[in-house]
Structure formats: structure tokens, C-alpha cells
MARROKOL-914293 format. One record per residue: residue number from 1; residue in three letters; z, y, x of N, C-alpha, C in turn. Coordinates in Angstrom, 3 decimals. Atoms other than C-alpha are relative to their C-alpha. Layout:
- num_residu_n.Z_n.Y_n.X_ca.Z_ca.Y_ca.X_c.Z_c.Y_c.X
- NUM_ALA_Z_Y_X_Z_Y_X_Z_Y_X
...
***
This chain:
- num_residu_n.Z_n.Y_n.X_ca.Z_ca.Y_ca.X_c.Z_c.Y_c.X
- 1_MET_-1.022_-0.844_-0.418_-18.814_-77.040_-111.197_-0.867_1.649_0.279
- 2_SER_1.230_-1.506_-0.420_-20.502_-72.919_-110.828_0.820_-0.019_1.375
- 3_ARG_-0.002_-0.373_-1.222_-20.569_-71.391_-108.011_1.279_0.940_0.525
- 4_VAL_-0.977_-0.439_-0.165_-17.502_-69.179_-108.469_1.074_-1.475_0.104
- 5_GLU_-1.026_1.296_0.497_-15.279_-72.545_-109.143_-0.667_-1.101_1.534
- 6_ARG_0.390_0.825_-1.639_-17.096_-74.228_-105.219_0.195_1.186_0.625
- 7_ILE_-0.714_-0.856_-0.657_-16.388_-71.344_-103.680_1.758_0.315_0.072
- 8_ARG_-1.645_-0.034_0.538_-12.451_-70.738_-105.521_0.017_-1.481_1.117
- 9_ALA_-0.980_1.256_-0.425_-11.895_-74.764_-104.267_-0.669_0.259_1.363
- 10_ALA_-0.158_0.228_-1.463_-13.534_-74.045_-100.768_1.206_0.897_0.347
- 11_LEU_-0.892_-1.095_-1.263_-11.246_-71.208_-99.496_1.761_-0.473_-0.472
- 12_GLU_-1.874_0.366_-0.296_-7.944_-72.538_-101.418_0.329_-1.730_1.099
- 13_ALA_-0.178_1.660_-0.684_-8.367_-76.301_-99.445_0.288_0.680_1.049
- 14_ALA_-0.221_-0.469_-1.100_-9.041_-74.107_-96.274_1.323_0.869_0.003
- 15_PHE_-1.278_-1.446_0.172_-6.020_-71.381_-97.049_0.756_-0.217_-0.410
- 16_ALA_-0.818_0.323_1.378_-3.907_-72.288_-99.368_0.770_1.583_-0.374
- 17_PRO_-0.282_-1.909_0.023_-4.013_-68.205_-100.340_1.431_-0.318_-1.304
- 18_THR_-0.639_-0.101_1.331_-1.589_-67.010_-102.522_0.092_1.452_-1.199
- 19_ARG_0.422_0.148_0.718_-3.457_-65.160_-104.017_-2.051_0.117_0.163
- 20_LEU_1.055_-0.181_-0.126_-7.278_-65.002_-104.299_-0.622_0.139_-1.418
- 21_GLU_0.376_-1.162_0.872_-9.904_-63.118_-106.616_-1.640_-0.676_0.732
- 22_VAL_1.204_0.251_0.067_-13.478_-64.214_-106.701_-0.828_0.086_-0.625
- 23_GLU_0.487_-0.987_0.960_-16.018_-62.219_-108.116_-1.984_0.083_0.223
- 24_ASP_1.756_0.390_0.152_-19.846_-63.003_-109.409_-0.580_1.520_-0.168
- 25_ASP_0.318_-1.483_0.331_-21.466_-59.692_-108.623_-1.677_-0.118_0.417
- 26_SER_0.930_-0.242_0.111_-24.562_-60.904_-108.624_-1.478_0.981_-0.969
- 27_HIS_0.751_-0.982_1.159_-25.676_-59.283_-111.935_-1.332_1.122_0.481
- 28_ARG_0.777_-1.017_-0.246_-25.994_-56.414_-110.212_-1.042_0.302_1.450
- 29_HIS_0.724_0.532_-0.909_-28.399_-57.532_-107.884_-1.245_-0.348_-0.080
- 30_ALA_1.252_0.439_0.501_-31.506_-58.216_-109.681_-1.145_0.656_0.572
- 31_GLY_1.433_-0.486_-0.712_-34.851_-57.972_-108.519_0.045_0.218_2.003
- 32_HIS_-0.180_-0.271_-1.195_-33.125_-57.460_-105.023_-1.071_-1.091_1.414
- 33_ALA_0.535_1.472_-0.863_-35.513_-59.404_-102.137_1.482_-1.624_-0.209
- 34_GLY_-1.211_1.783_0.099_-32.259_-62.005_-101.372_0.602_-0.166_-1.043
- 35_ALA_-0.435_0.467_1.660_-31.852_-62.522_-104.786_-0.557_-0.997_-0.439
- 36_ARG_1.849_0.705_0.535_-35.475_-63.628_-105.651_0.102_-1.888_0.489
- 37_ASP_0.253_1.580_-0.152_-34.312_-67.423_-103.737_0.919_-0.518_-1.081
- 38_GLY_-1.028_0.507_1.306_-31.438_-67.778_-106.432_1.024_0.034_1.108
- 39_ARG_-1.759_0.303_-0.755_-28.582_-67.187_-103.820_0.539_1.294_-0.722
- 40_GLY_-0.730_-1.524_0.895_-25.858_-64.391_-105.132_1.344_0.530_0.603
- 41_HIS_-0.824_-1.110_-0.295_-23.706_-61.996_-104.205_1.086_0.127_-1.031
- 42_PHE_-1.358_0.576_0.791_-20.110_-62.204_-104.236_1.128_0.560_0.955
- 43_ASN_-1.544_-0.557_-1.165_-16.527_-60.776_-103.357_0.889_-0.778_-0.770
- 44_VAL_-1.596_1.064_-0.228_-13.239_-62.468_-102.214_0.382_0.637_0.138
- 45_ARG_-1.025_-1.180_-0.634_-10.069_-60.824_-101.921_0.700_-0.956_-0.078
- 46_ILE_-0.629_1.222_0.282_-7.850_-63.555_-100.661_1.344_0.479_1.221
- 47_VAL_-1.049_-0.267_-0.807_-4.526_-63.285_-99.214_0.951_-1.906_0.549
- 48_SER_-0.154_1.210_-0.594_-3.150_-66.150_-97.105_0.481_0.643_1.858
- 49_THR_-0.273_0.015_-1.233_-0.886_-66.598_-94.078_-1.172_-0.729_1.121
- 50_ALA_1.526_0.529_-0.717_-3.628_-68.361_-92.368_-0.318_1.019_0.659
- 51_PHE_0.361_-0.804_-0.895_-4.620_-64.749_-91.134_0.721_1.094_0.683
- 52_ALA_-0.950_-0.722_-0.964_-1.646_-63.806_-89.623_-0.616_0.254_1.533
- 53_GLY_0.207_-0.067_-1.836_-2.011_-62.400_-85.778_-1.576_-0.263_-0.066
- 54_LYS_1.792_0.135_-0.156_-6.317_-62.776_-86.347_-0.729_1.697_-0.670
- 55_PRO_0.334_-1.550_0.064_-8.271_-59.470_-86.448_-0.603_-0.397_-0.615
- 56_PRO_1.426_0.113_1.055_-11.134_-58.555_-89.254_-0.624_-1.184_0.274
- 57_LEU_1.282_0.798_-0.553_-13.996_-60.479_-87.541_0.253_-1.334_-0.538
- 58_ALA_-0.162_1.378_0.477_-12.238_-63.510_-87.142_0.293_-0.526_-1.084
- 59_ARG_-0.037_-0.102_0.936_-11.010_-63.376_-90.457_-0.991_-0.781_-1.217
- 60_HIS_1.145_0.936_0.896_-14.108_-63.576_-92.071_-0.980_-1.105_0.397
- 61_ARG_0.719_0.492_-0.879_-16.037_-65.783_-89.674_0.718_-1.155_-0.571
- 62_ALA_-0.555_0.736_1.121_-12.882_-68.244_-91.109_-0.410_-1.021_-1.303
- 63_VAL_0.225_0.035_1.192_-13.786_-67.780_-94.335_-1.491_-0.151_-0.348
- 64_TYR_1.262_0.255_-0.017_-17.456_-68.083_-93.649_-0.074_-1.252_0.479
- 65_ALA_-0.325_1.524_-1.025_-16.527_-71.655_-91.405_0.410_-0.936_-1.662
- 66_ALA_-0.798_1.015_0.749_-14.716_-72.700_-94.597_-1.034_0.046_-1.077
- 67_LEU_1.541_0.742_0.959_-18.284_-72.025_-97.119_-0.762_-1.013_0.352
- 68_GLY_1.269_1.234_-0.311_-19.854_-73.933_-94.736_-1.494_0.434_-0.764
- 69_GLY_1.474_0.177_0.603_-23.316_-74.956_-96.069_-0.466_1.078_-1.345
- 70_MET_0.251_-1.001_0.700_-22.828_-72.674_-98.809_-0.608_1.572_0.237
- 71_MET_0.993_-0.987_-1.012_-23.770_-69.767_-96.721_-1.176_-0.502_-0.666
- 72_GLN_1.522_0.001_0.570_-27.175_-71.131_-96.783_-0.687_-0.026_-1.561
- 73_THR_1.257_0.718_1.404_-28.285_-72.819_-100.104_0.759_1.521_-1.516
- 74_ASP_-0.542_-0.266_1.307_-25.635_-70.429_-102.222_0.118_1.366_-0.136
- 75_ILE_-0.354_-1.562_0.115_-24.583_-67.062_-101.021_-0.820_1.367_0.584
- 76_HIS_1.370_-0.423_-0.684_-26.821_-64.484_-99.944_0.651_1.043_0.761
- 77_ALA_-1.107_-1.599_-0.334_-24.217_-61.192_-99.876_1.158_-0.557_-0.106
- 78_LEU_-1.734_0.136_0.105_-20.466_-61.503_-99.073_1.218_0.575_-0.127
- 79_SER_-0.567_-0.858_-0.192_-18.020_-59.291_-99.265_1.464_-0.456_-0.441
- 80_ILE_-1.513_0.661_-0.651_-14.701_-60.312_-97.809_1.090_1.019_0.263
- 81_GLU_-0.992_-0.805_-0.608_-11.458_-58.427_-97.799_1.211_-1.438_-0.219
- 82_ALA_-0.603_1.012_-0.714_-8.721_-61.257_-96.273_1.394_0.684_0.413
- 83_ARG_-0.770_-0.875_-1.115_-5.175_-60.161_-95.682_1.093_-1.084_-0.188
- 84_THR_-1.395_1.151_-0.072_-1.904_-61.907_-95.026_1.153_1.251_-0.921
- 85_PRO_-0.276_-0.547_0.953_0.738_-61.636_-97.747_1.105_1.602_0.302
- 86_ALA_-1.052_-1.087_-0.271_2.651_-58.876_-95.564_-0.277_1.716_-0.027
- 87_GLU_1.447_-1.100_0.057_-0.409_-56.386_-95.881_-0.310_0.168_-1.144
- 88_ALA_0.516_0.117_1.600_-1.537_-57.209_-99.450_1.667_0.724_-0.716
- 89_ASP_-1.386_-0.517_1.232_2.368_-55.973_-100.743_0.022_1.565_0.886
- 90_ALA_-0.397_-1.102_0.021_2.079_-52.847_-98.493_-0.418_0.818_-0.709
***
């Protein structure tokens, strides 16, 4: 299973999102100091009712928690856009 597939599976299990996009942006960071250890750069756009009533920092922390050990072994940088369905439709 690829990193993108593992990220997607973890986020789907944790948040049952109505929309989820995971983009591997690692190729744009080749040679970057953080990429030398093999970990990647990813962009996540996720829409879930689980984020209702939570400020942005809490949403990001929840995403980091859902990804667990991947944050130490597979992910060097993670850009997160976490919204509720109402925010995504606005």
C-alpha cells in the first residue's frame, strides 16, 4: 500500500469524511533537508462533520493523531485543510 493510500485509509477510518483529497507533493521538495530521510510532503483536504465546533488547531491535532506513527516514519511535512460540510459548501 502506498503512503497516499495509507494516509487516506487512516483519515477515512478516523473521520468518515464526505470529501478527502490526499496529494503527494514530495517531488517538489527533492533535495530538501527534510526529504533526505525518505519522508514525504503531503497536502490533505478533508471535509467531515467530526470537525464541527472545533477550532483549526484542534482539527489539525486530530488529523495528526489519526495519522499516528506515520508522522514520524513517513511524513515530513503535511499541509491540512480541514472543514465541515457547511464550510466546504460556503
